[in-house]
Structures are given as structure tokens and as C-alpha cells.
C-alpha positions in Angstrom: -8.3 -19.2 6.8 -8.1 -18.2 3.1 -11.4 -16.4 3.1 -10.4 -14.6 6.3 -7.2 -13.4 4.8 -9.1 -12.2 1.7 -11.5 -10.4 4.0 -8.6 -8.8 5.9 -7.1 -7.6 2.6 -10.4 -6.2 1.5 -10.7 -4.3 4.8 -7.2 -3.0 4.4 -7.9 -1.6 0.9 -11.2 -0.1 2.1 -9.5 1.6 5.0 -6.8 3.0 2.6 -9.5 4.2 0.1 -11.5 5.9 2.8 -8.5 7.2 4.8 -9.8 5.3 7.9 -6.6 5.5 10.0 -8.2 3.8 13.0 -9.2 0.7 10.9 -5.8 0.7 9.3 -4.2 0.7 12.7 -6.2 -2.3 13.6 -5.1 -4.2 10.5 -1.4 -3.4 10.4 0.7 -5.3 12.9 2.7 -3.1 15.3 5.9 -4.7 13.9 4.9 -4.6 10.2 7.7 -4.6 7.6 6.8 -2.6 4.5 8.9 -2.9 1.3 8.3 0.2 -0.8 9.7 -0.2 -4.4 11.9 2.1 -6.4 14.7 4.6 -5.9 12.7 7.6 -4.6 12.4 9.3 -1.3 9.9 6.7 0.0 11.7 3.6 -1.3 13.1 0.9 1.0 12.1 -1.0 4.0 9.9 0.6 6.7 9.7 -1.2 10.0 6.9 -0.7 12.4 3.4 0.7 12.2 4.7 4.2 13.2 7.2 4.3 10.3 4.6 3.1 7.8 2.1 5.8 9.0 4.8 8.4 8.7 5.6 7.3 5.2 2.0 7.3 4.1 1.5 10.7 5.6 4.5 12.1 3.7 3.2 10.5 0.5 -0.1 12.3 0.9 1.7 15.6 1.5 3.9 15.0 -1.5 0.9 14.3 -3.7 -1.1 17.2 -2.3 -3.6 14.8 -0.9 -4.3 13.0 -4.2 -2.5 9.7 -3.9 -5.1 7.0 -4.1 -5.8 3.3 -4.8 -8.4 3.8 -7.5 -9.3 0.2 -8.2 -8.7 -3.3 -6.7 -8.9 -5.6 -9.7 -8.3 -9.1 -8.1 -7.4 -10.6 -4.8 -5.6 -14.0 -4.8 -4.3 -16.0 -1.9 -1.6 -18.6 -1.3 -1.0 -19.7 2.2 -0.5 -16.6 4.4 0.0 -14.4 1.4 -2.6 -12.3 -0.4 -1.8 -10.7 -3.8 -3.8 -7.8 -5.0 -3.7 -6.3 -8.5 -4.6 -2.6 -8.2 -4.6 0.7 -10.0 -3.2 3.7 -8.2 -2.7 7.4 -9.0 -1.5 10.7 -7.8 -1.2 14.3 -8.9 0.7 17.4 -7.8 1.0 20.7 -9.6 1.4 19.7 -13.3 2.8 16.2 -12.7 0.7 13.0 -12.5 1.0 9.3 -12.4 -1.5 6.5 -12.9 -0.6 2.8 -13.2 -1.2 -0.7 -12.3 0.6 -2.4 -9.4 0.6 -5.5 -7.3 0.5 -5.4 -3.5 1.5 -8.6 -1.7 0.4 -8.8 1.9 1.5 -11.4 4.5 -1.2 -12.0 7.0 -0.5 -13.6 10.3 -2.8 -13.9 13.2 -5.4 -11.7 11.6 -3.0 -8.8 11.0 -0.9 -7.6 8.1 2.7 -8.4 9.1 4.6 -7.7 5.9 3.8 -5.8 2.7 5.6 -5.8 -0.7 4.5 -3.3 -3.4 5.2 -3.6 -7.1 4.7 -0.9 -9.8 4.0 -1.3 -13.5 6.3 1.7 -14.3 9.0 2.1 -11.6 10.7 5.0 -13.5 7.5 7.0 -13.7 6.7 6.4 -10.1 10.3 7.4 -9.0 10.0 10.6 -11.1 6.7 11.4 -9.4 7.9 10.9 -5.9 11.4 12.4 -6.5 
């Protein structure tokens, strides 16, 4: 099960990096609960695949299409959880951010059922997203 969960996490990051929404839809559970950090317009708990896709779409709009996961450093597993250390970035107008983060995925029955995100510099990320 561990290698399968790692493979699912890899597929998730590849789908995000290539904007493959069909693959992303296959990987995210319909009832996913997404915990977005900070105190910005995207922060909080987003429930359901539709709400997560809406948030991600708004993030792409707010970043003028530049928000990206630039690098996946490490994937680690513990039971039904996969932790990923990543590097992400975004730009808009004259404002930019680039920082490390941790994404924690709960994988149940071959699908991502819950996601927690952590940012290296929450204040900078909040300022970027507004």
C-alpha cells in the first residue's frame, strides 16, 4: 500500500504541474477536505472536489496563471498519509513569492481524501494572495 500511496502522490503532483485537470479529478475524492493555510482569501477548509477546483482556478487567476509547484523534494509515507516537501511560486504584476512548503495528503481507497498545506513563510504568502 505504501508504494501505491507514493505513486498516487506523484501522479497528483504531475497532474498539478501539467495542469491535467482530468487526471486531477480522478485523484481527488469527490468529498475531499482541503485545508488551505493562512489568513488570505483562499485560506480555510474547502469541502468537495468542486470547491477545491474553484479555489485552484481562482488562485490561477489571482497569480495571472503563474502559480506553480516548481519542485517536489521528497515524498514520505506513514500509514495512509504522504508528506511532500515542495517548492512553490507565483507572480503577478510586480509582486512575487517563492518558498518551500509541505503538503500532507491522506489517501484512502486510491484517492486523495484530505489535504493539509504548510508554507515556509505564511506572512509572505498571505500578502501575495491578499
